[in-house]
VOSETI-35162 format. One record per residue: x, y, z of N, C-alpha, C in turn; residue in one letter; residue number from 0. Coordinates in nm, 4 decimals. Layout:
N
<nc1:X nc2:Y nc3:Z cac1:X cac2:Y cac3:Z cc1:X cc2:Y cc3:Z residuo:A num:NUM>;
...
//
This chain:
72
<nc1:1.9555 nc2:-2.6449 nc3:-8.7838 cac1:1.8664 cac2:-2.7563 cac3:-8.8033 cc1:1.9412 cc2:-2.8723 cc3:-8.8681 residuo:M num:0>;
<nc1:1.8841 nc2:-2.9891 nc3:-8.8495 cac1:1.9473 cac2:-3.1076 cac3:-8.9074 cc1:1.8894 cc2:-3.1372 cc3:-9.0444 residuo:T num:1>;
<nc1:1.9763 nc2:-3.1916 nc3:-9.1255 cac1:1.9375 cac2:-3.2264 cac3:-9.2631 cc1:1.8608 cc2:-3.3588 cc3:-9.2605 residuo:D num:2>;
<nc1:1.7381 nc2:-3.3636 nc3:-9.3125 cac1:1.6602 cac2:-3.4883 cac3:-9.3111 cc1:1.7301 cc2:-3.6030 cc3:-9.3839 residuo:P num:3>;
<nc1:1.8032 nc2:-3.5743 nc3:-9.4884 cac1:1.8745 cac2:-3.6809 cac3:-9.5597 cc1:1.9848 cc2:-3.7402 cc3:-9.4727 residuo:D num:4>;
<nc1:2.0532 nc2:-3.6554 nc3:-9.3975 cac1:2.1598 cac2:-3.7032 cac3:-9.3092 cc1:2.1011 cc2:-3.7893 cc3:-9.1976 residuo:A num:5>;
<nc1:1.9890 nc2:-3.7466 nc3:-9.1434 cac1:1.9226 cac2:-3.8235 cac3:-9.0373 cc1:1.8776 cc2:-3.9588 cc3:-9.0923 residuo:V num:6>;
<nc1:1.8185 nc2:-3.9593 nc3:-9.2108 cac1:1.7746 cac2:-4.0852 cac3:-9.2715 cc1:1.8924 cc2:-4.1776 cc3:-9.2999 residuo:N num:7>;
<nc1:2.0031 nc2:-4.1205 nc3:-9.3453 cac1:2.1217 cac2:-4.2016 cac3:-9.3736 cc1:2.1760 cc2:-4.2634 cc3:-9.2456 residuo:A num:8>;
<nc1:2.1797 nc2:-4.1834 nc3:-9.1387 cac1:2.2268 cac2:-4.2359 cac3:-9.0091 cc1:2.1333 cc2:-4.3445 cc3:-8.9577 residuo:R num:9>;
<nc1:2.0043 nc2:-4.3217 nc3:-8.9705 cac1:1.9057 cac2:-4.4200 cac3:-8.9255 cc1:1.9193 cc2:-4.5502 cc3:-9.0039 residuo:L num:10>;
<nc1:1.9363 nc2:-4.5388 nc3:-9.1343 cac1:1.9530 cac2:-4.6582 cac3:-9.2173 cc1:2.0804 cc2:-4.7329 cc3:-9.1804 residuo:E num:11>;
<nc1:2.1878 nc2:-4.6586 nc3:-9.1560 cac1:2.3139 cac2:-4.7218 cac3:-9.1167 cc1:2.2980 cc2:-4.7969 cc3:-8.9847 residuo:A num:12>;
<nc1:2.2253 nc2:-4.7378 nc3:-8.8917 cac1:2.2006 cac2:-4.8042 cac3:-8.7628 cc1:2.1156 cc2:-4.9298 cc3:-8.7803 residuo:L num:13>;
<nc1:2.0158 nc2:-4.9234 nc3:-8.8658 cac1:1.9312 cac2:-5.0401 cac3:-8.8906 cc1:2.0103 cc2:-5.1544 cc3:-8.9526 residuo:E num:14>;
<nc1:2.0984 nc2:-5.1198 nc3:-9.0460 cac1:2.1822 cac2:-5.2218 cac3:-9.1086 cc1:2.2751 cc2:-5.2835 cc3:-9.0035 residuo:V num:15>;
<nc1:2.3295 nc2:-5.1985 nc3:-8.9196 cac1:2.4217 cac2:-5.2471 cac3:-8.8154 cc1:2.3505 cc2:-5.3407 cc3:-8.7183 residuo:R num:16>;
<nc1:2.2306 nc2:-5.3033 nc3:-8.6769 cac1:2.1533 cac2:-5.3872 cac3:-8.5844 cc1:2.1193 cc2:-5.5206 cc3:-8.6504 residuo:V num:17>;
<nc1:2.0799 nc2:-5.5170 nc3:-8.7764 cac1:2.0470 cac2:-5.6416 cac3:-8.8460 cc1:2.1698 cc2:-5.7329 cc3:-8.8532 residuo:A num:18>;
<nc1:2.2860 nc2:-5.6757 nc3:-8.8812 cac1:2.4090 cac2:-5.7554 cac3:-8.8869 cc1:2.4408 cc2:-5.8127 cc3:-8.7491 residuo:Y num:19>;
<nc1:2.4259 nc2:-5.7306 nc3:-8.6464 cac1:2.4546 cac2:-5.7788 cac3:-8.5105 cc1:2.3575 cc2:-5.8885 cc3:-8.4692 residuo:Q num:20>;
<nc1:2.2322 nc2:-5.8765 nc3:-8.5074 cac1:2.1347 cac2:-5.9814 cac3:-8.4773 cc1:2.1763 cc2:-6.1139 cc3:-8.5415 residuo:D num:21>;
<nc1:2.2237 nc2:-6.1085 nc3:-8.6642 cac1:2.2671 cac2:-6.2297 cac3:-8.7326 cc1:2.3897 cc2:-6.2898 cc3:-8.6650 residuo:Q num:22>;
<nc1:2.4825 nc2:-6.2050 nc3:-8.6257 cac1:2.6033 cac2:-6.2530 cac3:-8.5578 cc1:2.5664 cc2:-6.3180 cc3:-8.4246 residuo:V num:23>;
<nc1:2.4760 nc2:-6.2565 nc3:-8.3511 cac1:2.4324 cac2:-6.3129 cac3:-8.2232 cc1:2.3657 cc2:-6.4485 cc3:-8.2450 residuo:I num:24>;
<nc1:2.2833 nc2:-6.4597 nc3:-8.3461 cac1:2.2170 cac2:-6.5878 cac3:-8.3758 cc1:2.3192 cc2:-6.6944 cc3:-8.4137 residuo:E num:25>;
<nc1:2.4185 nc2:-6.6572 nc3:-8.4946 cac1:2.5237 cac2:-6.7517 cac3:-8.5330 cc1:2.6032 cc2:-6.7974 cc3:-8.4110 residuo:D num:26>;
<nc1:2.6374 nc2:-6.7034 nc3:-8.3235 cac1:2.7118 cac2:-6.7392 cac3:-8.2024 cc1:2.6283 cc2:-6.8286 cc3:-8.1107 residuo:L num:27>;
<nc1:2.5011 nc2:-6.7994 nc3:-8.1001 cac1:2.4121 cac2:-6.8813 cac3:-8.0184 cc1:2.4061 cc2:-7.0242 cc3:-8.0715 residuo:N num:28>;
<nc1:2.3960 nc2:-7.0388 nc3:-8.2025 cac1:2.3923 cac2:-7.1724 cac3:-8.2616 cc1:2.5233 cc2:-7.2460 cc3:-8.2385 residuo:Q num:29>;
<nc1:2.6345 nc2:-7.1742 nc3:-8.2451 cac1:2.7649 cac2:-7.2347 cac3:-8.2188 cc1:2.7730 cc2:-7.2851 cc3:-8.0756 residuo:T num:30>;
<nc1:2.7246 nc2:-7.2058 nc3:-7.9817 cac1:2.7259 cac2:-7.2465 cac3:-7.8410 cc1:2.6379 cc2:-7.3699 cc3:-7.8209 residuo:V num:31>;
<nc1:2.5218 nc2:-7.3714 nc3:-7.8832 cac1:2.4320 cac2:-7.4877 cac3:-7.8716 cc1:2.5002 cc2:-7.6129 cc3:-7.9267 residuo:I num:32>;
<nc1:2.5640 nc2:-7.6013 nc3:-8.0426 cac1:2.6341 cac2:-7.7155 cac3:-8.1020 cc1:2.7475 cc2:-7.7638 cc3:-8.0122 residuo:D num:33>;
<nc1:2.8213 nc2:-7.6700 nc3:-7.9534 cac1:2.9310 cac2:-7.7082 cac3:-7.8648 cc1:2.8794 cc2:-7.7812 cc3:-7.7417 residuo:Q num:34>;
<nc1:2.7693 nc2:-7.7354 nc3:-7.6832 cac1:2.7137 cac2:-7.8031 cac3:-7.5662 cc1:2.6671 cc2:-7.9442 cc3:-7.6001 residuo:W num:35>;
<nc1:2.6120 nc2:-7.9616 nc3:-7.7193 cac1:2.5726 cac2:-8.0961 cac3:-7.7610 cc1:2.6939 cc2:-8.1873 cc3:-7.7701 residuo:K num:36>;
<nc1:2.8024 nc2:-8.1361 nc3:-7.8263 cac1:2.9256 cac2:-8.2150 cac3:-7.8370 cc1:2.9837 cc2:-8.2444 cc3:-7.6990 residuo:K num:37>;
<nc1:2.9819 nc2:-8.1445 nc3:-7.6117 cac1:3.0335 cac2:-8.1642 cac3:-7.4758 cc1:2.9541 cc2:-8.2717 cc3:-7.4032 residuo:I num:38>;
<nc1:2.8229 nc2:-8.2670 nc3:-7.4150 cac1:2.7395 cac2:-8.3677 cac3:-7.3497 cc1:2.7655 cc2:-8.5068 cc3:-7.4064 residuo:E num:39>;
<nc1:2.7827 nc2:-8.5181 nc3:-7.5368 cac1:2.8128 cac2:-8.6481 cac3:-7.5972 cc1:2.9476 cc2:-8.6997 cc3:-7.5474 residuo:A num:40>;
<nc1:3.0459 nc2:-8.6131 nc3:-7.5411 cac1:3.1781 cac2:-8.6534 cac3:-7.4914 cc1:3.1730 cc2:-8.6912 cc3:-7.3441 residuo:L num:41>;
<nc1:3.0925 nc2:-8.6190 nc3:-7.2669 cac1:3.0781 cac2:-8.6508 cac3:-7.1242 cc1:3.0171 cc2:-8.7899 cc3:-7.1062 residuo:R num:42>;
<nc1:2.9158 nc2:-8.8218 nc3:-7.1887 cac1:2.8549 cac2:-8.9557 cac3:-7.1811 cc1:2.9566 cc2:-9.0632 cc3:-7.2186 residuo:R num:43>;
<nc1:3.0347 nc2:-9.0379 nc3:-7.3252 cac1:3.1360 cac2:-9.1344 cac3:-7.3670 cc1:3.2406 cc2:-9.1543 cc3:-7.2580 residuo:Q num:44>;
<nc1:3.2827 nc2:-9.0461 nc3:-7.1953 cac1:3.3815 cac2:-9.0558 cac3:-7.0883 cc1:3.3270 cc2:-9.1377 cc3:-6.9717 residuo:L num:45>;
<nc1:3.2028 nc2:-9.1132 nc3:-6.9354 cac1:3.1431 cac2:-9.1901 cac3:-6.8261 cc1:3.1342 cc2:-9.3384 cc3:-6.8610 residuo:N num:46>;
<nc1:3.1032 nc2:-9.3704 nc3:-6.9850 cac1:3.0990 cac2:-9.5106 cac3:-7.0274 cc1:3.2378 cc2:-9.5739 cc3:-7.0174 residuo:E num:47>;
<nc1:3.3391 nc2:-9.5018 nc3:-7.0609 cac1:3.4760 cac2:-9.5548 cac3:-7.0535 cc1:3.5168 cc2:-9.5734 cc3:-6.9079 residuo:V num:48>;
<nc1:3.4869 nc2:-9.4767 nc3:-6.8234 cac1:3.5213 cac2:-9.4893 cac3:-6.6817 cc1:3.4495 cc2:-9.6089 cc3:-6.6187 residuo:L num:49>;
<nc1:3.3232 nc2:-9.6306 nc3:-6.6562 cac1:3.2503 cac2:-9.7473 cac3:-6.6048 cc1:3.3161 cc2:-9.8775 cc3:-6.6496 residuo:D num:50>;
<nc1:3.3571 nc2:-9.8828 nc3:-6.7752 cac1:3.4242 cac2:-10.0035 cac3:-6.8265 cc1:3.5563 cc2:-10.0284 cc3:-6.7559 residuo:R num:51>;
<nc1:3.6334 nc2:-9.9230 nc3:-6.7363 cac1:3.7625 cac2:-9.9379 cac3:-6.6678 cc1:3.7399 cc2:-9.9869 cc3:-6.5257 residuo:V num:52>;
<nc1:3.6408 nc2:-9.9283 nc3:-6.4582 cac1:3.6121 cac2:-9.9707 cac3:-6.3216 cc1:3.5691 cc2:-10.1173 cc3:-6.3194 residuo:Q num:53>;
<nc1:3.4899 nc2:-10.1590 nc3:-6.4167 cac1:3.4460 cac2:-10.2985 cac3:-6.4240 cc1:3.5643 cc2:-10.3918 cc3:-6.4458 residuo:E num:54>;
<nc1:3.6556 nc2:-10.3548 nc3:-6.5335 cac1:3.7743 cac2:-10.4368 cac3:-6.5591 cc1:3.8596 cc2:-10.4460 cc3:-6.4330 residuo:V num:55>;
<nc1:3.8770 nc2:-10.3329 nc3:-6.3638 cac1:3.9565 cac2:-10.3345 cac3:-6.2409 cc1:3.8914 cc2:-10.4218 cc3:-6.1347 residuo:E num:56>;
<nc1:3.7594 nc2:-10.4140 nc3:-6.1250 cac1:3.6888 cac2:-10.4944 cac3:-6.0250 cc1:3.6997 cc2:-10.6443 cc3:-6.0554 residuo:D num:57>;
<nc1:3.7001 nc2:-10.6816 nc3:-6.1832 cac1:3.7043 cac2:-10.8224 cac3:-6.2220 cc1:3.8461 cc2:-10.8764 cc3:-6.2339 residuo:N num:58>;
<nc1:3.9449 nc2:-10.7918 nc3:-6.2256 cac1:4.0833 cac2:-10.8348 cac3:-6.2455 cc1:4.1377 cc2:-10.9114 cc3:-6.1257 residuo:A num:59>;
<nc1:4.0805 nc2:-10.8928 nc3:-6.0101 cac1:4.1298 cac2:-10.9615 cac3:-5.8919 cc1:4.2499 cc2:-10.8879 cc3:-5.8345 residuo:G num:60>;
<nc1:4.3130 nc2:-10.9500 nc3:-5.7334 cac1:4.4259 cac2:-10.8829 cac3:-5.6692 cc1:4.5462 cc2:-10.8726 cc3:-5.7639 residuo:P num:61>;
<nc1:4.6168 nc2:-10.7659 nc3:-5.7518 cac1:4.7345 cac2:-10.7445 cac3:-5.8357 cc1:4.8584 cc2:-10.7946 cc3:-5.7625 residuo:R num:62>;
<nc1:4.9435 nc2:-10.8597 nc3:-5.8381 cac1:5.0687 cac2:-10.9077 cac3:-5.7796 cc1:5.1629 cc2:-10.7884 cc3:-5.7639 residuo:A num:63>;
<nc1:5.2406 nc2:-10.7883 nc3:-5.6564 cac1:5.3346 cac2:-10.6766 cac3:-5.6397 cc1:5.4375 cc2:-10.6767 cc3:-5.7512 residuo:P num:64>;
<nc1:5.4756 nc2:-10.5609 nc3:-5.7912 cac1:5.5751 cac2:-10.5483 cac3:-5.8974 cc1:5.7133 cc2:-10.5784 cc3:-5.8413 residuo:E num:65>;
<nc1:5.7924 nc2:-10.6569 nc3:-5.9125 cac1:5.9284 cac2:-10.6852 cac3:-5.8612 cc1:6.0148 cc2:-10.5592 cc3:-5.8701 residuo:P num:66>;
<nc1:6.1122 nc2:-10.5481 nc3:-5.7795 cac1:6.1974 cac2:-10.4306 cac3:-5.7852 cc1:6.2818 cc2:-10.4303 cc3:-5.9108 residuo:P num:67>;
<nc1:6.3273 nc2:-10.3136 nc3:-5.9519 cac1:6.4107 cac2:-10.3065 cac3:-6.0703 cc1:6.5390 cc2:-10.3883 cc3:-6.0529 residuo:P num:68>;
<nc1:6.6035 nc2:-10.4313 nc3:-6.1611 cac1:6.7197 cac2:-10.5179 cac3:-6.1522 cc1:6.8406 cc2:-10.4556 cc3:-6.0802 residuo:P num:69>;
<nc1:6.8504 nc2:-10.3279 nc3:-6.0748 cac1:6.9680 cac2:-10.2669 cac3:-6.0118 cc1:6.9578 cc2:-10.2623 cc3:-5.8601 residuo:H num:70>;
<nc1:6.8507 nc2:-10.3150 nc3:-5.7989 cac1:6.8402 cac2:-10.3200 cac3:-5.6523 cc1:6.9152 cc2:-10.4337 cc3:-5.5995 residuo:Y num:71>;
//
C-alpha cells in the first residue's frame, strides 16, 4: 500500500510545480505581447520612412549621370 503522507507530498509538489509553470507561461505571454507591440510600432515607423524616401525621390527630378572615375 502507499503511504498517505508520501502521496500528499507528491501531490503538493505537483501543485507547486503547476503554479510555477502557470506563472512562467503568463510571463512569457506578456513578453510576446510586448514584443509584438514593439514590432508593430517599428513597422509603422519603417513604412513612414519608406514613404518619405519615396516622396523625396519623386520630387528630386531626373538624376544626372555620374561622371566616370578619374582613372578612366
